[in-house]
C-alpha positions as CSV (number, residue, x, y, z in Angstrom):
1,X,-17.7,48.9,-27.1
2,X,-19.7,48.9,-23.8
3,X,-22.3,46.8,-25.3
4,X,-19.4,44.5,-26.8
5,X,-17.9,44.2,-22.9
6,X,-21.5,43.6,-21.7
7,X,-22.2,40.7,-24.1
8,X,-18.6,39.2,-23.6
9,X,-19.1,39.2,-19.9
10,X,-23.2,37.6,-20.5
11,X,-21.3,35.0,-22.5
12,X,-18.6,34.3,-20.0
13,X,-21.4,33.8,-17.3
14,X,-23.1,31.5,-19.2
15,X,-20.1,29.4,-19.7
16,X,-19.3,29.5,-16.4
17,X,-22.7,28.4,-15.3
18,X,-22.8,25.8,-18.1
19,X,-19.5,24.4,-16.8
20,X,-20.7,24.4,-13.3
21,X,-24.2,22.8,-14.2
22,X,-22.1,19.8,-16.1
23,X,-20.0,19.6,-13.1
24,X,-23.0,19.2,-10.9
25,X,-24.8,16.8,-13.0
26,X,-21.8,14.6,-13.1
27,X,-21.3,14.7,-9.5
28,X,-25.0,13.8,-9.1
29,X,-24.9,10.8,-11.6
30,X,-21.7,9.7,-9.9
31,X,-23.2,9.6,-6.5
32,X,-26.5,8.0,-8.0
33,X,-24.2,5.3,-9.7
34,X,-21.9,4.4,-6.5
35,X,-25.5,4.2,-4.4
36,X,-27.1,2.0,-6.9
37,X,-23.7,0.0,-6.9
38,X,-23.6,-0.7,-3.3
39,X,-27.5,-1.6,-3.5
40,X,-26.6,-3.9,-5.9
41,X,-24.2,-5.6,-3.5
42,X,-26.9,-6.1,-1.1
43,X,-27.3,-9.9,-1.7
44,X,-23.7,-10.5,-1.3
45,X,-23.5,-8.4,2.2
46,X,-26.6,-10.2,3.4
47,X,-24.8,-13.5,2.8
48,X,-22.0,-12.2,4.8
49,X,-24.1,-11.0,7.4
50,X,-26.3,-14.1,7.8
51,X,-23.1,-15.9,7.8
52,X,-21.6,-14.1,10.5
53,X,-25.2,-14.2,12.7
54,X,-25.3,-17.8,12.4
55,X,-21.9,-18.5,13.0
56,X,-21.7,-16.4,16.0
57,X,-25.1,-18.1,17.3
58,X,-23.8,-21.7,16.7
59,X,-20.1,-21.1,17.6
60,X,-20.5,-22.3,21.4
61,X,-22.7,-25.3,20.6
62,X,-19.9,-26.2,17.7
63,X,-17.2,-25.7,20.6
64,X,-19.2,-27.9,22.7
65,X,-19.2,-30.7,19.8
66,X,-15.7,-30.2,19.4
67,X,-14.7,-30.7,22.9
68,X,-16.7,-33.6,23.0
69,X,-15.3,-35.2,19.8
70,X,-11.8,-34.5,21.0
71,X,-12.6,-35.9,24.1
72,X,-14.6,-38.8,23.3
73,X,-11.9,-41.7,23.4
74,X,-11.0,-40.9,27.3
75,X,-14.9,-40.0,27.8
76,X,-15.9,-43.4,26.3
77,X,-13.3,-45.2,27.8
78,X,-14.3,-43.7,31.5
79,X,-17.9,-44.0,30.7
80,X,-17.5,-48.0,29.7
81,X,-16.2,-48.6,33.3
82,X,-20.2,-47.8,34.6
83,X,-21.5,-51.3,33.1
84,X,-21.1,-54.8,32.9
85,X,-22.1,-55.4,29.5
86,X,-24.7,-58.1,30.4
87,X,-27.8,-55.6,30.3
88,X,-28.4,-56.6,33.5
89,X,-30.8,-54.4,35.9
90,X,-27.6,-52.3,37.1
91,X,-26.3,-51.6,33.5
92,X,-30.2,-50.6,32.7
93,X,-30.1,-48.2,35.6
94,X,-26.7,-46.7,34.8
95,X,-27.8,-46.2,30.9
96,X,-31.2,-44.3,32.1
97,X,-29.2,-42.5,34.8
98,X,-26.4,-40.9,32.6
99,X,-28.6,-40.0,29.5
100,X,-30.9,-38.6,31.7
101,X,-27.9,-36.3,33.2
102,X,-25.8,-35.4,30.3
103,X,-28.2,-32.8,28.0
104,X,-25.6,-33.7,24.9
105,X,-26.6,-37.4,25.1
106,X,-29.7,-38.6,23.9
107,X,-29.2,-42.4,24.0
108,X,-27.0,-44.9,25.0
109,X,-26.6,-48.4,23.6
110,X,-24.5,-51.5,25.1
111,X,-23.9,-54.5,23.2
112,X,-22.4,-57.8,24.8
113,X,-19.9,-60.2,23.4
114,X,-22.8,-62.9,23.4
115,X,-25.3,-60.7,21.4
116,X,-27.3,-59.1,24.4
117,X,-28.1,-55.6,23.5
118,X,-29.9,-53.0,25.9
119,X,-30.7,-49.1,25.8
120,X,-31.6,-46.0,27.7
121,X,-34.5,-45.4,25.5
122,X,-36.4,-48.4,25.2
123,X,-37.9,-49.2,21.4
124,X,-35.4,-47.6,19.5
125,X,-33.4,-49.7,16.9
126,X,-31.5,-47.3,14.9
127,X,-28.2,-49.3,15.3
128,X,-29.3,-51.0,12.4
129,X,-28.9,-48.2,10.3
130,X,-25.5,-46.9,11.1
131,X,-23.1,-45.4,8.2
132,X,-19.6,-44.7,9.4
133,X,-18.6,-40.8,9.1
134,X,-15.0,-41.6,11.0
135,X,-13.9,-45.0,11.4
136,X,-10.7,-44.4,13.2
137,X,-11.2,-41.3,15.8
138,X,-9.0,-43.6,18.0
139,X,-7.9,-47.2,18.0
140,X,-11.0,-48.2,19.6
141,X,-13.3,-45.2,18.9
142,X,-15.4,-44.4,15.7
143,X,-18.2,-41.9,14.6
144,X,-21.2,-43.0,12.8
145,X,-24.4,-41.3,11.2
146,X,-27.6,-43.2,12.2
147,X,-31.0,-42.6,10.7
148,X,-34.2,-42.5,13.1
149,X,-36.9,-45.0,12.0
150,X,-39.6,-42.8,12.5
151,X,-38.3,-39.9,9.7
152,X,-35.3,-39.2,7.5
153,X,-33.8,-37.5,10.5
154,X,-30.5,-38.7,11.6
155,X,-28.3,-38.6,14.4
156,X,-24.5,-38.4,15.4
157,X,-23.2,-41.6,17.3
158,X,-19.8,-42.4,18.7
159,X,-18.9,-46.1,19.2
160,X,-16.5,-47.6,21.6
161,X,-15.5,-51.1,21.4
162,X,-13.8,-53.0,24.3
163,X,-13.4,-56.4,25.4
164,X,-16.4,-56.7,27.2
165,X,-18.6,-55.6,24.2
166,X,-19.9,-52.5,22.5
167,X,-21.1,-48.9,23.7
168,X,-23.0,-46.8,21.3
169,X,-23.7,-43.1,22.3
170,X,-26.1,-41.1,20.4
171,X,-25.7,-37.2,20.9
172,X,-28.2,-34.6,20.5
173,X,-28.7,-32.6,17.7
174,X,-28.3,-29.2,19.6
175,X,-26.6,-27.3,16.6
176,X,-29.3,-28.2,14.0
177,X,-32.5,-28.2,16.4
178,X,-31.3,-25.0,17.8
179,X,-30.9,-23.1,14.6
180,X,-33.2,-24.4,11.9
181,X,-36.1,-22.4,13.6
182,X,-34.5,-19.2,15.2
183,X,-34.8,-17.1,12.1
184,X,-37.8,-18.5,10.3
185,X,-39.6,-21.8,10.6
186,X,-37.4,-24.6,9.4
187,X,-35.3,-22.5,7.2
188,X,-31.6,-23.1,8.5
189,X,-30.2,-26.8,7.7
190,X,-26.6,-27.6,9.3
191,X,-24.8,-30.9,8.1
192,X,-21.7,-32.5,9.8
193,X,-19.8,-34.6,7.3
194,X,-16.2,-36.1,7.1
195,X,-13.8,-34.0,5.0
196,X,-12.5,-37.4,3.5
197,X,-16.0,-38.7,2.9
198,X,-18.6,-35.7,2.4
199,X,-21.1,-38.4,1.2
200,X,-22.1,-39.2,4.5
201,X,-23.4,-36.5,7.0
202,X,-25.5,-35.7,9.9
203,X,-28.1,-33.5,9.7
204,X,-31.8,-32.3,10.8
205,X,-34.2,-30.0,9.1
206,X,-35.3,-29.6,5.6
207,X,-33.7,-31.7,3.3
208,X,-35.0,-29.8,0.3
209,X,-31.9,-27.0,1.4
210,X,-29.4,-29.4,0.2
211,X,-30.4,-28.1,-3.3
212,X,-28.7,-24.6,-2.5
213,X,-25.4,-23.9,-1.8
214,X,-23.9,-23.7,1.4
215,X,-24.5,-20.2,3.1
216,X,-21.0,-21.1,4.7
217,X,-18.5,-24.0,5.8
218,X,-16.1,-24.7,8.9
219,X,-13.9,-27.0,10.1
220,X,-13.9,-28.3,13.3
221,X,-11.7,-31.0,15.5
222,X,-10.9,-34.4,13.9
223,X,-11.8,-33.5,10.1
224,X,-15.4,-32.9,10.4
225,X,-16.9,-30.1,8.6
226,X,-20.2,-28.2,9.4
227,X,-22.0,-26.9,6.2
228,X,-25.0,-24.6,6.8
229,X,-27.6,-24.2,4.1
230,X,-30.7,-21.6,4.6
231,X,-33.7,-20.8,2.8
232,X,-33.7,-18.1,-0.1
233,X,-36.8,-16.4,1.9
234,X,-34.2,-15.7,4.6
235,X,-31.4,-14.5,2.3
236,X,-34.3,-12.2,0.5
237,X,-35.3,-10.6,3.9
238,X,-31.9,-9.7,4.9
239,X,-31.4,-8.5,1.4
240,X,-34.4,-5.8,1.4
241,X,-33.4,-5.0,4.9
242,X,-29.8,-3.9,3.6
243,X,-30.5,-2.4,0.5
244,X,-31.7,1.0,1.9
245,X,-28.4,1.3,4.1
246,X,-26.2,0.1,1.3
247,X,-27.8,2.9,-0.8
248,X,-27.5,5.4,1.6
249,X,-23.8,4.3,2.3
250,X,-23.2,4.5,-1.1
251,X,-24.3,8.1,-1.6
252,X,-22.6,9.2,1.4
253,X,-19.2,7.6,0.0
254,X,-19.7,9.4,-3.4
255,X,-20.5,12.5,-1.6
256,X,-17.4,12.3,0.3
257,X,-15.2,11.1,-2.6
258,X,-16.4,14.1,-4.6
259,X,-15.6,16.3,-1.8
260,X,-12.0,15.1,-1.5
261,X,-11.4,15.3,-5.1
262,X,-12.8,18.6,-5.5
263,X,-10.4,19.6,-2.3
264,X,-7.7,18.3,-4.2
265,X,-8.4,20.0,-7.4
266,X,-9.1,23.6,-5.6
267,X,-5.7,23.0,-4.0
268,X,-4.2,22.2,-7.3
269,X,-5.8,25.0,-8.6
270,X,-4.6,27.5,-6.2
271,X,-1.1,26.5,-5.9
272,X,-1.1,26.8,-9.7
273,X,-2.3,30.3,-9.4
274,X,-0.1,31.0,-6.5
275,X,2.7,29.8,-8.7
276,X,1.7,32.3,-11.4
277,X,1.6,35.0,-9.2
278,X,5.0,34.2,-7.9
279,X,6.4,34.3,-11.4
280,X,4.6,37.4,-11.8
281,X,5.9,39.1,-9.0
282,X,9.4,37.5,-9.6
283,X,9.1,35.8,-5.9
284,X,11.4,32.7,-7.2
285,X,14.9,33.5,-5.9
286,X,18.3,31.9,-6.6
287,X,20.2,30.6,-3.5
288,X,23.6,29.2,-3.9
289,X,26.0,26.5,-2.1
290,X,29.4,26.5,-2.7
291,X,31.6,23.4,-4.4
292,X,34.9,23.4,-2.9
293,X,38.1,21.8,-4.5
294,X,39.6,20.3,-1.5
295,X,42.8,19.4,-3.1
296,X,43.5,23.2,-3.2
297,X,41.6,24.6,-1.1
298,X,39.5,26.8,-3.9
299,X,36.3,27.3,-4.9
300,X,35.4,25.3,-7.9
301,X,32.0,27.2,-8.2
302,X,28.5,26.5,-6.7
303,X,25.2,25.1,-7.3
304,X,21.9,27.4,-7.9
305,X,19.0,26.1,-6.0
306,X,15.2,27.4,-6.4
307,X,13.7,29.1,-3.3
308,X,10.5,30.8,-3.2
309,X,9.9,34.1,-1.1
310,X,6.5,34.9,-0.7
311,X,5.9,38.6,0.9
312,X,6.0,38.4,4.7
313,X,6.2,34.5,5.0
314,X,9.3,32.1,5.5
315,X,10.9,30.8,2.4
316,X,9.2,28.2,0.9
317,X,11.3,24.6,0.6
318,X,11.8,23.5,-3.1
319,X,10.3,20.0,-2.1
320,X,6.8,22.0,-1.4
321,X,6.6,23.0,-4.7
322,X,9.2,21.2,-7.2
323,X,7.3,18.3,-7.6
324,X,4.2,20.1,-8.6
325,X,5.6,22.6,-10.8
326,X,7.2,19.8,-12.8
327,X,4.0,18.1,-13.3
328,X,2.4,21.2,-14.1
329,X,5.2,22.8,-16.6
330,X,5.7,25.7,-14.9
331,X,9.0,24.6,-14.2
332,X,10.3,26.0,-17.4
333,X,9.4,29.6,-16.8
334,X,10.6,29.5,-12.9
335,X,13.9,28.0,-14.3
336,X,14.2,30.9,-16.9
337,X,13.4,33.3,-14.1
338,X,16.2,31.8,-11.7
339,X,18.9,31.6,-14.3
340,X,18.3,35.3,-15.2
341,X,18.4,36.4,-11.9
342,X,21.5,34.2,-11.2
343,X,23.6,35.3,-14.1
344,X,22.9,38.9,-13.1
345,X,23.9,38.2,-9.6
346,X,27.0,36.2,-10.3
347,X,28.4,38.8,-12.5
348,X,28.8,41.1,-9.7
349,X,31.5,38.8,-8.2
350,X,33.4,39.1,-11.6
351,X,33.2,35.5,-12.5
352,X,34.2,35.9,-16.0
353,X,37.8,36.8,-14.4
354,X,37.8,33.1,-13.1
355,X,37.1,29.5,-14.2
356,X,34.6,29.1,-11.8
357,X,31.2,27.2,-12.5
358,X,27.6,27.9,-11.5
359,X,25.5,24.8,-12.0
360,X,21.8,25.0,-12.7
361,X,19.0,22.0,-12.0
362,X,17.1,21.1,-14.7
363,X,14.9,18.1,-15.7
364,X,15.0,16.0,-18.6
365,X,12.0,17.6,-20.2
366,X,14.2,21.0,-20.3
367,X,17.1,19.1,-22.2
368,X,14.5,17.3,-24.6
369,X,13.5,20.8,-26.4
370,X,15.4,23.1,-28.5
371,X,13.4,26.1,-27.3
372,X,15.1,25.6,-23.9
373,X,18.3,25.6,-25.6
374,X,17.9,28.8,-27.2
375,X,16.5,30.6,-24.5
376,X,19.2,29.7,-22.1
377,X,21.9,30.7,-24.7
378,X,20.0,34.2,-25.2
379,X,19.9,34.8,-21.4
380,X,23.9,34.2,-21.7
381,X,24.2,36.7,-24.6
382,X,23.4,39.7,-21.9
383,X,25.9,38.3,-19.2
384,X,29.7,38.5,-18.7
385,X,29.9,35.2,-17.9
386,X,31.5,32.7,-20.2
387,X,29.3,29.5,-21.6
388,X,32.0,27.5,-20.3
389,X,31.2,28.7,-16.7
390,X,27.7,27.4,-16.9
391,X,26.6,23.8,-16.5
392,X,23.0,22.1,-16.3
393,X,22.5,19.5,-13.8
394,X,19.9,17.0,-14.6
395,X,18.6,14.7,-12.5
396,X,18.4,10.9,-12.9
397,X,15.3,10.8,-10.8
398,X,12.9,11.5,-13.6
399,X,12.8,9.3,-16.8
400,X,14.0,10.6,-20.1
401,X,11.2,10.4,-22.7
402,X,13.1,11.1,-26.0
403,X,17.0,10.3,-25.5
404,X,17.5,10.9,-28.9
405,X,16.6,14.6,-28.8
406,X,18.2,14.9,-25.2
407,X,21.4,13.7,-27.0
408,X,21.1,16.4,-29.9
409,X,20.3,19.2,-27.4
410,X,23.2,18.1,-24.8
411,X,25.5,17.9,-27.8
412,X,24.7,21.4,-29.0
413,X,25.1,23.0,-25.7
414,X,28.3,21.2,-25.4
415,X,29.4,22.7,-28.8
416,X,28.4,26.2,-27.2
417,X,30.8,25.3,-24.2
418,X,28.0,24.7,-21.6
419,X,28.7,21.4,-19.8
420,X,25.6,19.0,-18.6
421,X,26.2,17.0,-15.3
422,X,24.3,13.7,-14.3
423,X,22.8,14.5,-10.6
424,X,21.7,11.9,-8.3
425,X,23.8,9.2,-9.9
426,X,22.9,5.9,-9.1
427,X,19.2,6.5,-7.9
428,X,17.2,7.0,-10.7
429,X,16.0,5.5,-13.9
430,X,18.6,5.7,-16.3
431,X,21.5,4.1,-13.9
432,X,24.8,4.7,-15.9
433,X,23.2,4.0,-19.3
434,X,22.4,7.7,-19.3
435,X,26.2,8.5,-19.3
436,X,27.0,6.5,-22.4
437,X,23.7,7.3,-24.3
438,X,24.0,11.0,-23.6
439,X,27.7,11.0,-23.5
440,X,27.8,12.7,-19.9
441,X,31.3,13.6,-18.4
442,X,30.6,14.6,-15.2
443,X,28.5,13.4,-12.4
444,X,27.4,14.1,-8.6
445,X,27.4,11.6,-6.3
446,X,23.9,11.8,-4.2
447,X,24.2,12.6,-0.4
448,X,22.6,9.0,0.1
449,X,25.5,7.1,-0.6
450,X,27.8,9.7,1.1
451,X,26.1,9.9,4.5
452,X,26.9,6.1,4.8
453,X,30.8,6.9,5.2
454,X,31.5,5.7,8.2
455,X,29.1,2.8,8.9
456,X,28.5,-0.6,7.8
457,X,25.8,0.0,5.5
458,X,25.6,-1.5,2.2
459,X,25.7,1.7,0.4
460,X,29.0,2.5,1.3
461,X,29.9,-0.2,-1.0
462,X,28.0,1.3,-3.9
463,X,29.6,4.6,-3.2
464,X,33.2,2.8,-3.6
465,X,31.9,1.1,-7.0
466,X,30.3,4.4,-8.2
467,X,33.7,6.4,-7.8
468,X,35.7,3.5,-9.3
469,X,33.3,3.8,-12.4
470,X,34.0,7.4,-12.5
471,X,37.9,7.0,-12.2
472,X,37.4,4.4,-15.0
473,X,35.6,6.2,-17.2
474,X,37.7,9.5,-16.5
475,X,34.6,11.6,-15.2
476,X,34.7,14.3,-13.2
477,X,32.9,13.6,-9.8
478,X,31.4,16.2,-7.0
479,X,29.9,14.5,-3.9
480,X,27.2,16.0,-2.5
481,X,26.0,16.2,1.3
482,X,29.5,16.3,2.9
483,X,28.4,17.5,6.4
484,X,31.5,16.1,8.3
485,X,35.3,16.1,8.0
486,X,35.4,12.2,8.4
487,X,33.3,12.4,5.0
488,X,35.6,14.9,3.3
489,X,38.3,13.2,4.1
490,X,37.1,9.7,2.9
491,X,36.0,11.2,-0.6
492,X,39.4,13.0,-0.8
493,X,41.3,9.7,0.1
494,X,39.3,8.0,-3.0
495,X,40.1,10.8,-5.3
496,X,36.8,12.7,-5.3
497,X,38.3,16.1,-4.7
498,X,35.0,18.1,-5.8
499,X,32.8,18.5,-2.6
500,X,29.6,20.3,-1.7
501,X,27.5,20.2,1.6
502,X,27.0,21.5,4.9
503,X,30.5,21.4,5.7
504,X,31.5,23.9,3.5
505,X,28.3,25.9,3.4
506,X,24.6,25.6,3.3
507,X,22.6,27.3,0.5
508,X,22.8,31.0,0.8
509,X,21.1,34.0,-0.5
510,X,23.5,36.3,-3.0
511,X,24.4,38.5,-0.4
512,X,25.9,36.0,2.3
513,X,27.5,34.0,-0.6
514,X,29.3,37.0,-1.7
515,X,30.2,37.3,1.9
516,X,31.5,33.7,1.8
517,X,33.7,34.5,-1.3
518,X,34.9,37.6,0.2
519,X,36.0,35.6,3.9
520,X,37.8,33.0,1.5
521,X,39.5,35.6,-0.6
522,X,40.8,37.2,3.1
523,X,42.9,34.0,3.6
524,X,46.6,33.6,3.0
525,X,47.6,33.3,-0.8
526,X,48.2,29.8,-0.7
527,X,45.2,28.7,1.0
528,X,42.6,31.4,-0.5
529,X,39.4,30.4,-2.5
530,X,39.3,32.2,-6.2
531,X,36.4,34.5,-5.4
532,X,37.2,37.9,-7.0
533,X,34.6,40.3,-5.4
């Protein structure tokens, strides 16, 4: 036997080591996969980074261009007043003076009505090679692209036409010249074109870059668009610089994801273990909240609510563990434990001598199993409480998966005398279709509708609709969450006499609930609740 135990312990240790090793290998594989995935995105991120850098570097210059373009009509009209348009020495002086003092202007040319032409830069004859960019920037202003005679480079030209002649202003290629050699030699090409006519563009740089896709495009004033092209060598350089940081970032992100996953799993496993311990130590206890029939000021019954009382700690709210145990399946043994305790405790109040009801919350899964039905009936066999004093409340907030089976189970419960109520009516999946499909004859109106009594909230009209439906169907109705006298009176006026909430009593342990019943029993005979202690 000793050797058998050692063998089993050794096998268990080997199994745990194997599982741990497999888990670690999976984690390493996930981290490396995420690292390589991010490193593969280095090309995409390098484009984003380079786009941001170039657009940031060119933003000020583009704003300068934008302001100039927007002001061209006024600026050119004002500029034209400096000339006589006769190419006199005065005109020639003004041309040279203005072009020299404005860093945006490369050259100014004027043409008179009689055919005379002069320029701030003698020897230039680009006016013969103009292509239209924007024909009607203003009634007398247009934009052109001019090719230079000494190369294939071109310039942006603004033209103004007036009664005395024509004024042509050639702009410096500030954006293109500033950017094309900033990051590597002749590796950036910027072109300005019309959004409506993209075939004509003003550009400076290596024309072969037009074969590439634009790195980015941006629109600025008066229908103009800037397209920026870069050499593949520049993109490759940024891609190589980003590969290692992205690889490390992917790895770090993978480690964080695994850590969070393990932390969540540990918490789940920890909560699962705590629930198992709680079941073993009988830590789940029933609380009772009275349900009052206000038409006769008598006790209709109570709803049993789950609480978790861990030794040396405050009572744990059901919202902190019920959602988890419903998913884990632990809600079934918890409910069985609570039913057994509740039937035993309520039996001390001699409820078998009354017609009072104890309502027990269940989830749809519990009404889709014949095993649950049999266990519930077995528990009742050891109690003096009759089956017709038991009711199951099934919440509408969770969906049934097998309505046919649920209908059969509910019918079997009804044959035994156990009622089924629809809890949280109007708030969940089935709507009132569950009432028809499952033949439910009792519903509980959710607190979210009751709390709007006395307000102008639209849910008040929904409350009235639910009540009207219940009356039309001849159903028993219980209103939950009644906290004020105004709410209680409104519901009573609408014919909802069965009410539950803090206005009558909060959920309480059995001892306090027993005192509650005794205090009601001490009332005058015509007013007392039918608790028999």
